[in-house]
PDB file of N, CA, C and O in Angstrom:
ATOM      1  N   MET A   1     -30.428  90.006  30.540  1.00  0.00           N
ATOM      2  CA  MET A   1     -30.933  88.429  31.320  1.00  0.00           C
ATOM      3  C   MET A   1     -31.747  87.850  32.172  1.00  0.00           C
ATOM      4  O   MET A   1     -31.438  87.708  33.355  1.00  0.00           O
ATOM      5  N   LEU A   2     -32.895  87.443  31.663  1.00  0.00           N
ATOM      6  CA  LEU A   2     -33.654  86.859  32.626  1.00  0.00           C
ATOM      7  C   LEU A   2     -33.382  86.253  33.931  1.00  0.00           C
ATOM      8  O   LEU A   2     -32.726  85.233  33.718  1.00  0.00           O
ATOM      9  N   TYR A   3     -33.531  86.372  34.853  1.00  0.00           N
ATOM     10  CA  TYR A   3     -34.453  85.684  36.162  1.00  0.00           C
ATOM     11  C   TYR A   3     -35.709  85.119  36.955  1.00  0.00           C
ATOM     12  O   TYR A   3     -36.734  85.801  36.958  1.00  0.00           O
ATOM     13  N   VAL A   4     -35.684  84.072  37.534  1.00  0.00           N
ATOM     14  CA  VAL A   4     -36.970  83.585  37.958  1.00  0.00           C
ATOM     15  C   VAL A   4     -36.560  83.201  38.901  1.00  0.00           C
ATOM     16  O   VAL A   4     -35.337  83.063  38.901  1.00  0.00           O
ATOM     17  N   ASP A   5     -37.270  82.847  40.121  1.00  0.00           N
ATOM     18  CA  ASP A   5     -37.129  82.436  41.441  1.00  0.00           C
ATOM     19  C   ASP A   5     -37.791  80.692  41.170  1.00  0.00           C
ATOM     20  O   ASP A   5     -37.568  80.005  40.173  1.00  0.00           O
ATOM     21  N   ARG A   6     -38.239  80.481  41.813  1.00  0.00           N
ATOM     22  CA  ARG A   6     -38.981  78.866  41.669  1.00  0.00           C
ATOM     23  C   ARG A   6     -40.374  79.523  43.047  1.00  0.00           C
ATOM     24  O   ARG A   6     -40.547  80.314  43.974  1.00  0.00           O
ATOM     25  N   PRO A   7     -40.969  78.540  42.289  1.00  0.00           N
ATOM     26  CA  PRO A   7     -42.702  78.332  43.116  1.00  0.00           C
ATOM     27  C   PRO A   7     -42.918  78.895  44.260  1.00  0.00           C
ATOM     28  O   PRO A   7     -44.138  78.731  44.228  1.00  0.00           O
ATOM     29  N   ALA A   8     -42.713  79.517  45.418  1.00  0.00           N
ATOM     30  CA  ALA A   8     -43.277  79.350  46.461  1.00  0.00           C
ATOM     31  C   ALA A   8     -44.149  80.404  47.261  1.00  0.00           C
ATOM     32  O   ALA A   8     -44.606  80.359  48.403  1.00  0.00           O
ATOM     33  N   TRP A   9     -44.235  81.545  46.089  1.00  0.00           N
ATOM     34  CA  TRP A   9     -45.707  82.481  46.909  1.00  0.00           C
ATOM     35  C   TRP A   9     -46.882  82.340  47.184  1.00  0.00           C
ATOM     36  O   TRP A   9     -47.397  83.025  46.301  1.00  0.00           O
ATOM     37  N   PRO A  10     -47.530  82.024  47.656  1.00  0.00           N
ATOM     38  CA  PRO A  10     -48.468  80.336  47.914  1.00  0.00           C
ATOM     39  C   PRO A  10     -49.674  82.333  48.164  1.00  0.00           C
ATOM     40  O   PRO A  10     -49.449  83.249  48.955  1.00  0.00           O
ATOM     41  N   ALA A  11     -50.968  82.187  46.944  1.00  0.00           N
ATOM     42  CA  ALA A  11     -51.678  83.673  46.636  1.00  0.00           C
ATOM     43  C   ALA A  11     -52.487  83.323  45.963  1.00  0.00           C
ATOM     44  O   ALA A  11     -51.916  82.859  44.976  1.00  0.00           O
ATOM     45  N   ARG A  12     -53.865  83.211  45.813  1.00  0.00           N
ATOM     46  CA  ARG A  12     -54.895  82.116  45.380  1.00  0.00           C
ATOM     47  C   ARG A  12     -54.524  81.466  44.601  1.00  0.00           C
ATOM     48  O   ARG A  12     -54.390  81.586  43.383  1.00  0.00           O
ATOM     49  N   GLY A  13     -54.245  80.373  45.611  1.00  0.00           N
ATOM     50  CA  GLY A  13     -55.041  78.973  46.388  1.00  0.00           C
ATOM     51  C   GLY A  13     -53.517  77.533  44.016  1.00  0.00           C
ATOM     52  O   GLY A  13     -53.375  76.661  43.158  1.00  0.00           O
ATOM     53  N   ARG A  14     -52.984  79.190  45.051  1.00  0.00           N
ATOM     54  CA  ARG A  14     -51.449  78.477  43.751  1.00  0.00           C
ATOM     55  C   ARG A  14     -49.798  79.455  44.327  1.00  0.00           C
ATOM     56  O   ARG A  14     -49.665  80.391  45.116  1.00  0.00           O
ATOM     57  N   LEU A  15     -49.061  78.891  43.716  1.00  0.00           N
ATOM     58  CA  LEU A  15     -47.675  78.798  44.434  1.00  0.00           C
ATOM     59  C   LEU A  15     -47.427  79.819  42.398  1.00  0.00           C
ATOM     60  O   LEU A  15     -47.968  79.690  41.300  1.00  0.00           O
ATOM     61  N   TRP A  16     -46.536  80.537  42.870  1.00  0.00           N
ATOM     62  CA  TRP A  16     -46.830  81.845  42.453  1.00  0.00           C
ATOM     63  C   TRP A  16     -44.813  82.097  42.549  1.00  0.00           C
ATOM     64  O   TRP A  16     -44.375  81.625  43.598  1.00  0.00           O
ATOM     65  N   SER A  17     -43.483  82.863  41.443  1.00  0.00           N
ATOM     66  CA  SER A  17     -42.780  82.855  41.460  1.00  0.00           C
ATOM     67  C   SER A  17     -42.627  84.813  40.858  1.00  0.00           C
ATOM     68  O   SER A  17     -43.543  85.628  40.973  1.00  0.00           O
ATOM     69  N   HIS A  18     -41.206  85.117  40.243  1.00  0.00           N
ATOM     70  CA  HIS A  18     -40.749  86.119  40.600  1.00  0.00           C
ATOM     71  C   HIS A  18     -39.995  86.794  38.473  1.00  0.00           C
ATOM     72  O   HIS A  18     -39.190  86.074  37.882  1.00  0.00           O
ATOM     73  N   LEU A  19     -40.174  87.257  38.250  1.00  0.00           N
ATOM     74  CA  LEU A  19     -40.037  86.957  37.249  1.00  0.00           C
ATOM     75  C   LEU A  19     -39.052  88.906  36.648  1.00  0.00           C
ATOM     76  O   LEU A  19     -39.344  90.021  36.216  1.00  0.00           O
ATOM     77  N   ILE A  20     -37.914  88.111  37.050  1.00  0.00           N
ATOM     78  CA  ILE A  20     -37.199  89.951  36.768  1.00  0.00           C
ATOM     79  C   ILE A  20     -36.285  90.351  35.349  1.00  0.00           C
ATOM     80  O   ILE A  20     -35.829  89.411  34.699  1.00  0.00           O
ATOM     81  N   SER A  21     -36.091  91.432  34.996  1.00  0.00           N
ATOM     82  CA  SER A  21     -34.884  91.281  34.288  1.00  0.00           C
ATOM     83  C   SER A  21     -33.653  91.955  34.367  1.00  0.00           C
ATOM     84  O   SER A  21     -33.988  93.140  34.371  1.00  0.00           O
ATOM     85  N   ASP A  22     -32.129  91.892  34.449  1.00  0.00           N
ATOM     86  CA  ASP A  22     -31.738  92.802  34.637  1.00  0.00           C
ATOM     87  C   ASP A  22     -30.764  93.985  33.506  1.00  0.00           C
ATOM     88  O   ASP A  22     -29.856  94.817  33.508  1.00  0.00           O
ATOM     89  N   VAL A  23     -31.515  93.463  32.853  1.00  0.00           N
ATOM     90  CA  VAL A  23     -30.828  95.066  31.663  1.00  0.00           C
ATOM     91  C   VAL A  23     -31.912  96.020  31.182  1.00  0.00           C
ATOM     92  O   VAL A  23     -31.727  97.160  30.757  1.00  0.00           O
ATOM     93  N   SER A  24     -33.537  95.127  31.362  1.00  0.00           N
ATOM     94  CA  SER A  24     -34.895  97.078  31.630  1.00  0.00           C
ATOM     95  C   SER A  24     -35.671  95.674  30.925  1.00  0.00           C
ATOM     96  O   SER A  24     -35.610  94.531  30.472  1.00  0.00           O
ATOM     97  N   THR A  25     -36.598  97.141  31.358  1.00  0.00           N
ATOM     98  CA  THR A  25     -38.405  96.490  31.474  1.00  0.00           C
ATOM     99  C   THR A  25     -38.941  95.823  30.283  1.00  0.00           C
ATOM    100  O   THR A  25     -39.778  94.947  30.062  1.00  0.00           O
ATOM    101  N   ALA A  26     -38.059  96.647  29.519  1.00  0.00           N
ATOM    102  CA  ALA A  26     -38.600  96.092  27.253  1.00  0.00           C
ATOM    103  C   ALA A  26     -38.021  94.823  27.691  1.00  0.00           C
ATOM    104  O   ALA A  26     -38.833  94.323  28.470  1.00  0.00           O
ATOM    105  N   GLU A  27     -37.313  94.299  27.598  1.00  0.00           N
ATOM    106  CA  GLU A  27     -36.776  92.994  27.510  1.00  0.00           C
ATOM    107  C   GLU A  27     -37.870  92.420  28.670  1.00  0.00           C
ATOM    108  O   GLU A  27     -39.058  92.303  28.370  1.00  0.00           O
ATOM    109  N   LEU A  28     -37.488  92.154  29.700  1.00  0.00           N
ATOM    110  CA  LEU A  28     -39.093  91.962  30.710  1.00  0.00           C
ATOM    111  C   LEU A  28     -40.183  91.653  29.824  1.00  0.00           C
ATOM    112  O   LEU A  28     -40.278  90.618  29.165  1.00  0.00           O
ATOM    113  N   HIS A  29     -41.063  92.681  29.847  1.00  0.00           N
ATOM    114  CA  HIS A  29     -42.413  92.498  29.166  1.00  0.00           C
ATOM    115  C   HIS A  29     -41.858  91.696  27.205  1.00  0.00           C
ATOM    116  O   HIS A  29     -42.869  91.494  26.533  1.00  0.00           O
ATOM    117  N   ALA A  30     -40.897  91.429  26.670  1.00  0.00           N
ATOM    118  CA  ALA A  30     -41.370  91.019  25.198  1.00  0.00           C
ATOM    119  C   ALA A  30     -41.710  89.145  26.387  1.00  0.00           C
ATOM    120  O   ALA A  30     -42.468  88.231  26.712  1.00  0.00           O
ATOM    121  N   PHE A  31     -40.531  89.727  26.479  1.00  0.00           N
ATOM    122  CA  PHE A  31     -40.291  87.361  27.205  1.00  0.00           C
ATOM    123  C   PHE A  31     -41.483  87.252  28.174  1.00  0.00           C
ATOM    124  O   PHE A  31     -42.270  86.306  28.196  1.00  0.00           O
ATOM    125  N   ALA A  32     -41.521  88.372  29.001  1.00  0.00           N
ATOM    126  CA  ALA A  32     -43.431  87.753  29.804  1.00  0.00           C
ATOM    127  C   ALA A  32     -44.511  88.101  28.441  1.00  0.00           C
ATOM    128  O   ALA A  32     -45.445  87.307  28.333  1.00  0.00           O
ATOM    129  N   GLU A  33     -44.479  88.621  27.965  1.00  0.00           N
ATOM    130  CA  GLU A  33     -44.932  88.578  25.882  1.00  0.00           C
ATOM    131  C   GLU A  33     -45.342  87.337  25.462  1.00  0.00           C
ATOM    132  O   GLU A  33     -46.454  86.809  25.445  1.00  0.00           O
ATOM    133  N   ALA A  34     -43.699  86.771  24.953  1.00  0.00           N
ATOM    134  CA  ALA A  34     -43.648  84.957  24.973  1.00  0.00           C
ATOM    135  C   ALA A  34     -43.501  83.841  25.715  1.00  0.00           C
ATOM    136  O   ALA A  34     -42.957  82.766  25.459  1.00  0.00           O
ATOM    137  N   LEU A  35     -44.325  84.437  27.122  1.00  0.00           N
ATOM    138  CA  LEU A  35     -44.384  83.321  27.673  1.00  0.00           C
ATOM    139  C   LEU A  35     -46.076  83.124  28.106  1.00  0.00           C
ATOM    140  O   LEU A  35     -46.586  82.365  28.930  1.00  0.00           O
ATOM    141  N   GLY A  36     -46.665  84.087  27.234  1.00  0.00           N
ATOM    142  CA  GLY A  36     -48.040  83.916  27.216  1.00  0.00           C
ATOM    143  C   GLY A  36     -48.334  84.850  29.147  1.00  0.00           C
ATOM    144  O   GLY A  36     -49.255  84.566  29.914  1.00  0.00           O
ATOM    145  N   VAL A  37     -47.373  85.770  29.371  1.00  0.00           N
ATOM    146  CA  VAL A  37     -47.612  86.413  31.044  1.00  0.00           C
ATOM    147  C   VAL A  37     -48.517  87.408  30.423  1.00  0.00           C
ATOM    148  O   VAL A  37     -48.089  88.250  29.633  1.00  0.00           O
ATOM    149  N   PRO A  38     -50.065  87.304  30.852  1.00  0.00           N
ATOM    150  CA  PRO A  38     -50.552  88.869  31.189  1.00  0.00           C
ATOM    151  C   PRO A  38     -49.838  90.191  31.491  1.00  0.00           C
ATOM    152  O   PRO A  38     -49.298  90.073  32.591  1.00  0.00           O
ATOM    153  N   ARG A  39     -49.636  91.288  31.011  1.00  0.00           N
ATOM    154  CA  ARG A  39     -49.215  92.345  31.116  1.00  0.00           C
ATOM    155  C   ARG A  39     -50.184  93.370  33.016  1.00  0.00           C
ATOM    156  O   ARG A  39     -49.742  94.282  33.715  1.00  0.00           O
ATOM    157  N   ARG A  40     -51.421  92.623  33.107  1.00  0.00           N
ATOM    158  CA  ARG A  40     -51.720  92.537  34.758  1.00  0.00           C
ATOM    159  C   ARG A  40     -50.604  92.200  35.989  1.00  0.00           C
ATOM    160  O   ARG A  40     -50.549  92.724  37.102  1.00  0.00           O
ATOM    161  N   ALA A  41     -49.731  91.144  35.412  1.00  0.00           N
ATOM    162  CA  ALA A  41     -49.385  90.589  35.726  1.00  0.00           C
ATOM    163  C   ALA A  41     -47.981  90.967  36.582  1.00  0.00           C
ATOM    164  O   ALA A  41     -47.483  90.288  37.480  1.00  0.00           O
ATOM    165  N   PHE A  42     -47.386  92.508  35.934  1.00  0.00           N
ATOM    166  CA  PHE A  42     -46.310  93.212  36.136  1.00  0.00           C
ATOM    167  C   PHE A  42     -46.865  94.176  37.589  1.00  0.00           C
ATOM    168  O   PHE A  42     -47.838  94.894  37.820  1.00  0.00           O
ATOM    169  N   ASP A  43     -45.647  93.726  38.364  1.00  0.00           N
ATOM    170  CA  ASP A  43     -46.298  94.126  39.724  1.00  0.00           C
ATOM    171  C   ASP A  43     -44.729  95.993  39.490  1.00  0.00           C
ATOM    172  O   ASP A  43     -43.678  95.797  40.100  1.00  0.00           O
ATOM    173  N   ARG A  44     -44.778  96.731  39.076  1.00  0.00           N
ATOM    174  CA  ARG A  44     -43.251  97.820  39.462  1.00  0.00           C
ATOM    175  C   ARG A  44     -41.692  96.896  38.464  1.00  0.00           C
ATOM    176  O   ARG A  44     -41.189  97.411  37.464  1.00  0.00           O
ATOM    177  N   ASP A  45     -41.308  95.810  38.936  1.00  0.00           N
ATOM    178  CA  ASP A  45     -40.334  95.907  38.378  1.00  0.00           C
ATOM    179  C   ASP A  45     -40.249  94.384  38.392  1.00  0.00           C
ATOM    180  O   ASP A  45     -39.096  93.974  38.262  1.00  0.00           O
ATOM    181  N   HIS A  46     -41.378  93.257  38.543  1.00  0.00           N
ATOM    182  CA  HIS A  46     -41.466  92.012  38.086  1.00  0.00           C
ATOM    183  C   HIS A  46     -42.472  91.996  37.957  1.00  0.00           C
ATOM    184  O   HIS A  46     -43.412  92.696  38.334  1.00  0.00           O
ATOM    185  N   TYR A  47     -42.306  90.811  37.152  1.00  0.00           N
ATOM    186  CA  TYR A  47     -43.673  90.120  37.216  1.00  0.00           C
ATOM    187  C   TYR A  47     -43.964  88.850  37.722  1.00  0.00           C
ATOM    188  O   TYR A  47     -43.292  87.821  37.647  1.00  0.00           O
ATOM    189  N   ASP A  48     -45.318  89.097  38.376  1.00  0.00           N
ATOM    190  CA  ASP A  48     -45.345  87.071  38.640  1.00  0.00           C
ATOM    191  C   ASP A  48     -46.341  85.581  37.906  1.00  0.00           C
ATOM    192  O   ASP A  48     -47.499  85.350  37.557  1.00  0.00           O
ATOM    193  N   ILE A  49     -45.310  85.025  37.962  1.00  0.00           N
ATOM    194  CA  ILE A  49     -46.581  84.505  37.424  1.00  0.00           C
ATOM    195  C   ILE A  49     -46.421  83.285  37.958  1.00  0.00           C
ATOM    196  O   ILE A  49     -45.517  82.964  38.730  1.00  0.00           O
ATOM    197  N   PRO A  50     -47.243  82.634  37.579  1.00  0.00           N
ATOM    198  CA  PRO A  50     -48.204  80.988  38.318  1.00  0.00           C
ATOM    199  C   PRO A  50     -46.767  79.609  38.018  1.00  0.00           C
ATOM    200  O   PRO A  50     -45.738  79.446  37.363  1.00  0.00           O
ATOM    201  N   ALA A  51     -47.611  78.934  38.989  1.00  0.00           N
ATOM    202  CA  ALA A  51     -46.212  78.039  39.088  1.00  0.00           C
ATOM    203  C   ALA A  51     -46.649  76.797  37.840  1.00  0.00           C
ATOM    204  O   ALA A  51     -46.236  75.696  38.204  1.00  0.00           O
ATOM    205  N   GLU A  52     -47.277  76.753  36.671  1.00  0.00           N
ATOM    206  CA  GLU A  52     -47.008  75.803  35.642  1.00  0.00           C
ATOM    207  C   GLU A  52     -46.259  77.346  34.479  1.00  0.00           C
ATOM    208  O   GLU A  52     -46.016  77.069  33.304  1.00  0.00           O
ATOM    209  N   ARG A  53     -45.973  78.884  35.009  1.00  0.00           N
ATOM    210  CA  ARG A  53     -44.642  79.288  33.609  1.00  0.00           C
ATOM    211  C   ARG A  53     -43.564  79.164  34.190  1.00  0.00           C
ATOM    212  O   ARG A  53     -42.595  79.684  33.637  1.00  0.00           O
ATOM    213  N   TYR A  54     -43.304  78.294  35.760  1.00  0.00           N
ATOM    214  CA  TYR A  54     -42.498  78.453  35.828  1.00  0.00           C
ATOM    215  C   TYR A  54     -40.977  77.736  34.554  1.00  0.00           C
ATOM    216  O   TYR A  54     -40.060  78.444  34.138  1.00  0.00           O
ATOM    217  N   ALA A  55     -41.200  75.974  34.165  1.00  0.00           N
ATOM    218  CA  ALA A  55     -41.012  75.576  33.630  1.00  0.00           C
ATOM    219  C   ALA A  55     -40.506  76.420  32.501  1.00  0.00           C
ATOM    220  O   ALA A  55     -39.376  76.702  32.102  1.00  0.00           O
ATOM    221  N   PRO A  56     -42.008  76.805  32.026  1.00  0.00           N
ATOM    222  CA  PRO A  56     -41.827  77.520  29.786  1.00  0.00           C
ATOM    223  C   PRO A  56     -40.702  78.310  30.590  1.00  0.00           C
ATOM    224  O   PRO A  56     -39.692  78.490  29.910  1.00  0.00           O
ATOM    225  N   ALA A  57     -40.647  78.813  31.859  1.00  0.00           N
ATOM    226  CA  ALA A  57     -39.633  80.287  32.176  1.00  0.00           C
ATOM    227  C   ALA A  57     -38.014  79.597  31.135  1.00  0.00           C
ATOM    228  O   ALA A  57     -37.499  79.830  30.042  1.00  0.00           O
ATOM    229  N   VAL A  58     -37.793  78.812  32.155  1.00  0.00           N
ATOM    230  CA  VAL A  58     -36.702  78.255  32.648  1.00  0.00           C
ATOM    231  C   VAL A  58     -36.075  77.224  30.921  1.00  0.00           C
ATOM    232  O   VAL A  58     -35.088  76.829  30.301  1.00  0.00           O
ATOM    233  N   TYR A  59     -37.503  77.278  30.935  1.00  0.00           N
ATOM    234  CA  TYR A  59     -37.343  76.814  28.783  1.00  0.00           C
ATOM    235  C   TYR A  59     -36.690  77.412  28.445  1.00  0.00           C
ATOM    236  O   TYR A  59     -35.511  77.060  28.424  1.00  0.00           O
ATOM    237  N   LEU A  60     -37.062  78.589  28.011  1.00  0.00           N
ATOM    238  CA  LEU A  60     -36.744  79.684  27.010  1.00  0.00           C
ATOM    239  C   LEU A  60     -36.191  80.753  27.640  1.00  0.00           C
ATOM    240  O   LEU A  60     -36.518  81.940  27.667  1.00  0.00           O
ATOM    241  N   GLY A  61     -34.548  79.632  28.571  1.00  0.00           N
ATOM    242  CA  GLY A  61     -33.852  80.829  29.077  1.00  0.00           C
ATOM    243  C   GLY A  61     -33.788  81.771  30.233  1.00  0.00           C
ATOM    244  O   GLY A  61     -33.335  82.896  30.019  1.00  0.00           O
ATOM    245  N   ALA A  62     -34.025  81.580  30.945  1.00  0.00           N
ATOM    246  CA  ALA A  62     -35.312  82.242  32.660  1.00  0.00           C
ATOM    247  C   ALA A  62     -33.653  81.531  33.083  1.00  0.00           C
ATOM    248  O   ALA A  62     -33.262  80.407  32.766  1.00  0.00           O
ATOM    249  N   ARG A  63     -32.820  82.670  33.947  1.00  0.00           N
ATOM    250  CA  ARG A  63     -31.898  80.980  34.929  1.00  0.00           C
ATOM    251  C   ARG A  63     -32.136  81.537  36.554  1.00  0.00           C
ATOM    252  O   ARG A  63     -32.070  82.698  36.960  1.00  0.00           O
ATOM    253  N   VAL A  64     -32.449  80.229  37.354  1.00  0.00           N
ATOM    254  CA  VAL A  64     -32.931  79.841  38.237  1.00  0.00           C
ATOM    255  C   VAL A  64     -31.837  80.756  39.573  1.00  0.00           C
ATOM    256  O   VAL A  64     -30.625  80.556  39.651  1.00  0.00           O
ATOM    257  N   VAL A  65     -32.485  81.576  40.356  1.00  0.00           N
ATOM    258  CA  VAL A  65     -31.871  82.572  41.049  1.00  0.00           C
ATOM    259  C   VAL A  65     -33.093  82.294  41.715  1.00  0.00           C
ATOM    260  O   VAL A  65     -34.191  82.201  41.166  1.00  0.00           O
ATOM    261  N   PRO A  66     -32.634  82.053  44.002  1.00  0.00           N
ATOM    262  CA  PRO A  66     -32.916  82.751  44.773  1.00  0.00           C
ATOM    263  C   PRO A  66     -33.363  84.088  44.954  1.00  0.00           C
ATOM    264  O   PRO A  66     -32.579  85.023  44.787  1.00  0.00           O
ATOM    265  N   SER A  67     -35.195  84.364  45.458  1.00  0.00           N
ATOM    266  CA  SER A  67     -35.205  85.480  46.429  1.00  0.00           C
ATOM    267  C   SER A  67     -34.027  86.536  45.797  1.00  0.00           C
ATOM    268  O   SER A  67     -33.506  87.109  44.840  1.00  0.00           O
ATOM    269  N   ARG A  68     -34.113  86.230  47.309  1.00  0.00           N
ATOM    270  CA  ARG A  68     -33.052  87.324  47.469  1.00  0.00           C
ATOM    271  C   ARG A  68     -31.692  88.302  46.211  1.00  0.00           C
ATOM    272  O   ARG A  68     -31.309  89.399  45.804  1.00  0.00           O
ATOM    273  N   GLU A  69     -31.475  86.617  46.128  1.00  0.00           N
ATOM    274  CA  GLU A  69     -30.136  87.919  44.546  1.00  0.00           C
ATOM    275  C   GLU A  69     -30.470  88.512  42.890  1.00  0.00           C
ATOM    276  O   GLU A  69     -29.740  88.935  41.994  1.00  0.00           O
ATOM    277  N   LEU A  70     -32.549  88.212  43.067  1.00  0.00           N
ATOM    278  CA  LEU A  70     -33.630  88.795  42.290  1.00  0.00           C
ATOM    279  C   LEU A  70     -33.964  89.974  42.583  1.00  0.00           C
ATOM    280  O   LEU A  70     -34.704  90.733  41.957  1.00  0.00           O
ATOM    281  N   VAL A  71     -33.073  90.236  44.146  1.00  0.00           N
ATOM    282  CA  VAL A  71     -33.804  91.510  44.850  1.00  0.00           C
ATOM    283  C   VAL A  71     -32.180  92.676  44.508  1.00  0.00           C
ATOM    284  O   VAL A  71     -32.140  93.886  44.287  1.00  0.00           O
ATOM    285  N   ARG A  72     -31.369  91.941  44.573  1.00  0.00           N
ATOM    286  CA  ARG A  72     -30.367  92.091  44.533  1.00  0.00           C
ATOM    287  C   ARG A  72     -29.345  92.504  43.212  1.00  0.00           C
ATOM    288  O   ARG A  72     -28.404  93.293  43.130  1.00  0.00           O
ATOM    289  N   LEU A  73     -30.031  91.531  42.164  1.00  0.00           N
ATOM    290  CA  LEU A  73     -29.889  92.545  40.932  1.00  0.00           C
ATOM    291  C   LEU A  73     -30.483  93.013  40.525  1.00  0.00           C
ATOM    292  O   LEU A  73     -30.088  93.429  39.436  1.00  0.00           O
ATOM    293  N   LEU A  74     -31.611  93.327  40.829  1.00  0.00           N
ATOM    294  CA  LEU A  74     -32.313  94.097  40.867  1.00  0.00           C
ATOM    295  C   LEU A  74     -31.578  96.081  40.943  1.00  0.00           C
ATOM    296  O   LEU A  74     -31.371  96.939  40.085  1.00  0.00           O
ATOM    297  N   HIS A  75     -31.444  96.027  42.184  1.00  0.00           N
ATOM    298  CA  HIS A  75     -30.561  97.066  42.476  1.00  0.00           C
ATOM    299  C   HIS A  75     -29.182  96.768  41.632  1.00  0.00           C
ATOM    300  O   HIS A  75     -28.795  97.577  40.789  1.00  0.00           O
ATOM    301  N   ALA A  76     -28.753  96.040  41.802  1.00  0.00           N
ATOM    302  CA  ALA A  76     -27.677  96.002  40.929  1.00  0.00           C
ATOM    303  C   ALA A  76     -27.571  96.834  38.892  1.00  0.00           C
ATOM    304  O   ALA A  76     -26.601  97.039  38.163  1.00  0.00           O
ATOM    305  N   ALA A  77     -28.748  97.016  38.736  1.00  0.00           N
ATOM    306  CA  ALA A  77     -28.808  97.169  37.911  1.00  0.00           C
ATOM    307  C   ALA A  77     -29.742  99.103  37.278  1.00  0.00           C
ATOM    308  O   ALA A  77     -29.875  99.877  36.330  1.00  0.00           O
ATOM    309  N   ASN A  78     -30.154  98.812  38.970  1.00  0.00           N
ATOM    310  CA  ASN A  78     -31.104 100.308  39.090  1.00  0.00           C
ATOM    311  C   ASN A  78     -31.849  99.817  38.653  1.00  0.00           C
ATOM    312  O   ASN A  78     -32.058 100.420  37.600  1.00  0.00           O
ATOM    313  N   LEU A  79     -32.804  98.648  38.771  1.00  0.00           N
ATOM    314  CA  LEU A  79     -33.907  98.436  38.250  1.00  0.00           C
ATOM    315  C   LEU A  79     -35.002  98.124  38.986  1.00  0.00           C
ATOM    316  O   LEU A  79     -36.077  97.710  38.551  1.00  0.00           O
ATOM    317  N   ARG A  80     -34.630  98.381  40.370  1.00  0.00           N
ATOM    318  CA  ARG A  80     -36.008  98.058  41.904  1.00  0.00           C
ATOM    319  C   ARG A  80     -36.608  99.482  41.464  1.00  0.00           C
ATOM    320  O   ARG A  80     -36.360 100.445  40.739  1.00  0.00           O
ATOM    321  N   ARG A  81     -37.317  99.116  42.144  1.00  0.00           N
ATOM    322  CA  ARG A  81     -38.556 100.052  42.357  1.00  0.00           C
ATOM    323  C   ARG A  81     -39.764  99.207  43.188  1.00  0.00           C
ATOM    324  O   ARG A  81     -40.655  98.399  42.925  1.00  0.00           O
ATOM    325  N   PRO A  82     -39.205  99.933  44.382  1.00  0.00           N
ATOM    326  CA  PRO A  82     -40.167  99.945  45.915  1.00  0.00           C
ATOM    327  C   PRO A  82     -41.399 100.647  45.905  1.00  0.00           C
ATOM    328  O   PRO A  82     -41.396 101.736  45.331  1.00  0.00           O
ATOM    329  N   LYS A  83     -42.770 100.125  46.581  1.00  0.00           N
ATOM    330  CA  LYS A  83     -43.624 100.474  46.774  1.00  0.00           C
ATOM    331  C   LYS A  83     -42.943 101.731  47.531  1.00  0.00           C
ATOM    332  O   LYS A  83     -43.394 102.842  47.251  1.00  0.00           O
ATOM    333  N   HIS A  84     -42.339 101.678  48.070  1.00  0.00           N
ATOM    334  CA  HIS A  84     -42.927 103.605  48.247  1.00  0.00           C
ATOM    335  C   HIS A  84     -42.374 104.493  48.080  1.00  0.00           C
ATOM    336  O   HIS A  84     -42.183 105.515  48.738  1.00  0.00           O
ATOM    337  N   LEU A  85     -41.867 103.915  46.538  1.00  0.00           N
ATOM    338  CA  LEU A  85     -41.065 104.736  45.684  1.00  0.00           C
ATOM    339  C   LEU A  85     -41.620 105.152  44.836  1.00  0.00           C
ATOM    340  O   LEU A  85     -41.185 106.190  44.338  1.00  0.00           O
ATOM    341  N   CYS A  86     -43.332 104.280  44.058  1.00  0.00           N
ATOM    342  CA  CYS A  86     -43.624 104.114  43.369  1.00  0.00           C
ATOM    343  C   CYS A  86     -44.744 104.830  43.232  1.00  0.00           C
ATOM    344  O   CYS A  86     -45.055 104.965  44.415  1.00  0.00           O
ATOM    345  N   ARG A  87     -45.886 105.599  42.375  1.00  0.00           N
ATOM    346  CA  ARG A  87     -46.984 106.391  42.612  1.00  0.00           C
ATOM    347  C   ARG A  87     -48.310 105.585  42.649  1.00  0.00           C
ATOM    348  O   ARG A  87     -48.159 104.415  42.295  1.00  0.00           O
ATOM    349  N   PRO A  88     -49.622 105.950  43.008  1.00  0.00           N
ATOM    350  CA  PRO A  88     -50.089 104.780  42.289  1.00  0.00           C
ATOM    351  C   PRO A  88     -50.584 105.540  40.908  1.00  0.00           C
ATOM    352  O   PRO A  88     -50.628 106.769  40.953  1.00  0.00           O
ATOM    353  N   THR A  89     -50.921 104.938  39.802  1.00  0.00           N
ATOM    354  CA  THR A  89     -51.577 105.294  38.947  1.00  0.00           C
ATOM    355  C   THR A  89     -53.452 106.052  39.109  1.00  0.00           C
ATOM    356  O   THR A  89     -54.379 105.271  39.322  1.00  0.00           O
ATOM    357  N   ALA A  90     -53.627 107.083  39.014  1.00  0.00           N
ATOM    358  CA  ALA A  90     -55.519 106.682  38.900  1.00  0.00           C
ATOM    359  C   ALA A  90     -55.944 107.061  36.934  1.00  0.00           C
ATOM    360  O   ALA A  90     -57.088 106.905  36.509  1.00  0.00           O
TER     361      ALA A  90
END
């Protein structure tokens, strides 16, 4: 299943949402590609999507949940990748 929170995170003059999967990163990447979100928007365990991609994400089947629920779902699926555990790629 795919999940998205409401656009509430300001950055670069826009509002952003987080998009996650509780199944796999492969499912998440495929959904983001179908949504037209570039791979560079992927951050460890989620995609940052701009507010204008929120409604299409919901239309395509992402379930709207609060931000805290996204984190809970990632932990429950063992897909959470905290920044302090991720090595930078060179």
